[in-house]
C-alpha positions in Angstrom: 8.1 1.7 -5.8 7.2 -0.2 -9.0 10.2 -0.8 -11.3 10.4 -1.4 -15.0 8.8 -4.8 -15.1 5.8 -3.8 -13.1 5.3 -0.6 -15.2 5.7 -2.5 -18.4 3.0 -5.1 -17.3 0.6 -2.2 -16.8 1.6 -0.6 -20.1 0.9 -3.8 -22.0 -2.5 -4.1 -20.4 -3.4 -0.5 -21.3 -2.3 -1.1 -24.9 -4.7 -3.9 -25.1 -7.7 -2.2 -23.4 -7.5 1.5 -24.0 -5.4 2.3 -27.1 -7.5 3.8 -29.9 -10.4 4.7 -27.6 -11.9 8.1 -27.5 -12.5 9.8 -24.1 -16.1 10.8 -23.4 -15.7 12.2 -19.9 -13.2 12.5 -17.1 -14.1 12.7 -13.4 -11.5 13.9 -10.9 -12.5 12.7 -7.5 -9.5 13.8 -5.5 -7.4 17.0 -6.1 -4.1 15.4 -5.1 -4.4 13.0 -8.0 -3.9 15.9 -10.5 -1.6 18.1 -8.4 1.1 17.8 -11.1 -1.4 19.4 -13.5 -1.2 23.0 -12.3 -4.4 24.2 -13.9 -6.4 21.8 -11.7 -8.9 19.0 -12.1 -11.5 20.8 -14.1 -9.0 21.8 -16.7 -7.5 18.3 -16.8 -10.9 16.8 -17.5 -11.9 19.4 -20.1 -8.7 19.1 -22.1 -9.0 15.3 -22.3 -12.7 15.1 -23.2 -13.0 14.1 -26.9 -9.3 13.1 -27.2 -8.3 9.6 -28.5 -5.6 7.6 -26.7 -2.7 6.4 -28.8 -0.5 3.4 -28.0 0.7 3.7 -24.3 4.5 4.2 -24.0 7.1 3.7 -21.3 10.6 4.7 -20.5 12.1 3.1 -17.5 9.6 3.5 -14.6 7.6 6.2 -16.4 4.4 5.5 -18.3 2.4 7.8 -20.5 -0.7 7.8 -22.8 0.0 9.8 -26.0 -3.0 11.6 -27.5 -3.5 10.8 -31.2 -2.8 13.7 -33.5 -1.6 15.9 -30.7 1.8 16.7 -29.2 0.4 16.0 -25.8 0.5 13.0 -23.4 -1.0 12.0 -20.1 1.8 11.0 -17.8 1.0 8.5 -15.1 2.8 8.6 -11.7 2.1 5.4 -9.9 4.0 6.5 -6.8 3.8 4.1 -3.8 0.4 2.7 -4.4 -1.1 4.0 -7.7 -3.0 1.6 -9.9 -4.4 2.0 -13.4 -7.3 -0.4 -13.6 -9.7 -1.3 -16.5 -13.0 -2.0 -14.9 -16.6 -2.7 -16.1 -18.6 0.5 -16.0 -21.1 -0.9 -13.5 -18.4 -2.3 -11.1 -18.5 -0.8 -7.6 -16.1 2.1 -7.1 -12.9 1.2 -5.3 -12.4 2.8 -1.9 -9.5 4.9 -3.1 -10.7 5.7 -6.6 -9.2 9.1 -7.6 -9.9 9.5 -11.3 -12.4 7.9 -13.7 -12.1 8.0 -17.5 -15.2 7.0 -19.5 -15.0 6.2 -23.2 -17.3 7.0 -26.1 -17.9 3.4 -27.2 -20.0 0.4 -26.3 -17.1 -1.7 -24.9 -18.5 -1.4 -21.4 -15.2 -0.7 -19.6 -13.6 2.4 -18.1 -10.2 3.4 -16.9 -9.7 4.1 -13.2 -6.8 5.6 -11.3 -6.8 4.2 -7.8 -4.3 5.4 -5.2 -4.5 4.6 -1.5 -1.7 6.9 -0.4 -2.3 9.6 -3.0 1.4 10.0 -3.8 0.7 9.3 -7.5 -1.4 11.0 -10.1 -2.1 11.8 -13.7 -1.0 15.0 -15.5 -1.1 16.4 -19.0 2.2 17.5 -20.7 3.5 18.7 -24.0 5.8 16.2 -25.9 9.4 16.6 -26.9 10.3 16.0 -30.6 11.1 12.4 -29.5 7.5 11.9 -28.2 8.3 12.0 -24.5 6.4 14.2 -22.0 8.7 17.2 -21.5 9.0 16.6 -17.8 10.8 13.3 -18.3 13.1 14.3 -21.2 16.1 13.9 -19.0 15.4 10.2 -18.2 17.9 7.8 -19.9 16.8 4.9 -22.0 16.3 1.7 -20.2 18.2 -1.6 -20.7 15.3 -3.2 -22.6 15.1 -0.3 -25.1 16.5 -1.5 -28.5 18.2 1.9 -28.8 20.1 1.6 -25.5 23.7 2.6 -26.1 25.9 0.2 -24.2 29.2 1.9 -25.2 27.9 5.3 -24.0 26.7 3.7 -20.8 30.0 2.0 -20.0 31.9 5.3 -20.6 29.5 7.2 -18.4 29.7 4.5 -15.7 33.5 4.7 -15.6 33.4 8.5 -15.5 30.8 8.7 -12.8 33.2 7.9 -9.9 30.4 6.3 -7.9 29.5 2.9 -6.6 27.8 0.3 -8.8 24.4 0.2 -7.1 24.2 4.0 -7.0 24.9 4.0 -10.7 22.3 1.4 -11.5 19.7 3.5 -9.7 20.8 6.8 -11.4 17.9 7.4 -13.8 20.0 9.8 -15.9 22.4 7.0 -16.7 20.0 4.0 -17.0 16.3 4.1 -16.3 13.9 1.5 -14.9 16.2 -0.2 -12.4 15.2 0.1 -8.7 16.3 -1.4 -5.4 14.9 -4.9 -6.0 16.3 -5.6 -9.5 19.6 -3.9 -8.7 20.1 -6.3 -5.8 19.1 -9.2 -8.0 21.4 -8.3 -10.9 24.3 -7.7 -8.6 23.8 -11.1 -6.9 23.8 -12.7 -10.3 27.0 -10.8 -11.3 28.7 -11.6 -8.0 29.3 -7.9 -7.5 29.1 -6.1 -4.1 26.9 -3.0 -4.1 29.7 -0.8 -3.0 32.1 -1.8 -5.8 33.5 1.4 -7.4 32.3 2.0 -10.9 35.8 3.0 -12.0 37.0 -0.6 -11.4 34.5 -2.1 -13.8 36.0 -3.3 -17.1 33.9 -3.2 -20.2 33.3 -7.0 -20.2 32.3 -6.8 -16.5 29.8 -3.9 -17.1 28.5 -5.7 -20.2 27.9 -8.9 -18.1 26.1 -6.8 -15.4 23.8 -5.3 -18.0 23.0 -8.8 -19.3 22.0 -9.8 -15.8 19.8 -6.7 -15.4 18.1 -7.6 -18.7 17.7 -11.2 -17.7 16.2 -10.6 -14.3 13.8 -8.0 -15.7 12.6 -10.3 -18.5 12.1 -13.1 -16.0 10.0 -10.8 -13.9 8.0 -9.7 -16.9 7.2 -13.3 -17.7 5.3 -13.7 -14.4 3.8 -10.2 -14.1 6.4 -8.5 -12.0 7.0 -8.4 -8.3 4.1 -7.9 -5.9 4.8 -7.9 -2.2 1.2 -6.8 -1.4 -2.1 -6.0 -3.1 -1.0 -2.6 -4.3 1.1 -3.6 -7.3 -1.3 -5.1 -9.8 -1.9 -5.2 -13.5 -4.9 -3.4 -15.2 -7.1 -6.4 -14.3 -6.2 -6.2 -10.6 -3.9 -9.3 -10.7 -0.6 -9.5 -8.8 2.7 -10.7 -10.2 4.6 -13.4 -8.5 8.3 -12.9 -9.3 8.8 -12.4 -5.5 8.8 -16.2 -5.3 11.9 -16.3 -7.6 14.0 -13.6 -5.9 17.6 -14.7 -5.2 18.7 -11.7 -3.1 16.1 -9.1 -2.2 14.3 -9.8 1.0 16.2 -13.0 1.8 18.1 -11.8 4.9 19.5 -14.9 6.9 18.3 -17.3 4.3 20.9 -19.4 2.5 22.5 -18.1 -0.7 21.1 -20.2 -3.5 24.6 -20.5 -4.9 26.9 -21.3 -1.9 24.6 -21.7 1.1 26.0 -18.7 3.1 23.4 -16.8 5.0 22.3 -13.7 3.0 22.9 -10.3 4.7 21.0 -7.0 4.7 22.6 -3.6 5.2 21.0 -0.2 5.4 21.7 1.7 2.2 20.5 5.2 1.3 17.3 5.0 3.4 16.7 1.5 1.9 18.3 -1.9 2.2 20.9 -3.9 0.2 20.7 -7.6 0.2 23.8 -9.6 -0.7 25.8 -12.8 -0.1 29.0 -12.0 1.9 30.8 -14.9 0.2 29.8 -14.5 -3.4 29.7 -10.7 -3.3 32.8 -9.8 -1.4 33.1 -6.1 -0.4 35.7 -4.0 -2.2 39.1 -3.6 -0.5 39.6 -0.4 1.4 42.8 1.4 0.4 45.2 1.6 3.3 
């Protein structure tokens, strides 16, 4: 699943290419692409026609297109393989094109939602007073948000009585962090993924947040992490932060700090990658 850096790369591309443009027509080519819009594809297309797209927004892994002058937004679910591409109007259709958005201008480009596995989609929602689509009002601010409350996060972390990686992936505590960047930040902080949150001091959790921000900003600088052709920006280009990963995907490779072979362990239907020397597991109470 794309995490904050990958979604932010897409958001920036959309801000450049579609903000301020008025929608002339919407074509829904697969019903699953609008399954989160209960009224169906025809209603989705009709309600968007004639609307003008505002500045694209993001919170954590969630991306939306606000409609100017309306308390409505188009929420984009990228899912496992969703792509929002800006393409020339005369470009050949992608094999897995699901939704096409044409604009009422002479720019010559259109917005396409392409999704090989059809787990993602677009849907129209009312906004909360804070400007979020109502279905994601419960999502916490992300660590790159200037209004992120570190003191409140630390207090919630200590009260959670969980483990540190579970807490990093809890979107009601902190949004945008997924499996890849959690492993990277924990490696940088020398913390084992099963470390109890109750044992984290305020300086330690502050340090961890700093590593989360650093690794996400580093990923943003190179377009995010792309392990295959599915994660691309609006121009279809892949990011290459995968070349800089220190933990994720590096099983049996030497730790870049101490040379110890990295390990992988099954974790919540996923995997956790860590250095057994730099990130020692917590002691089990006898």
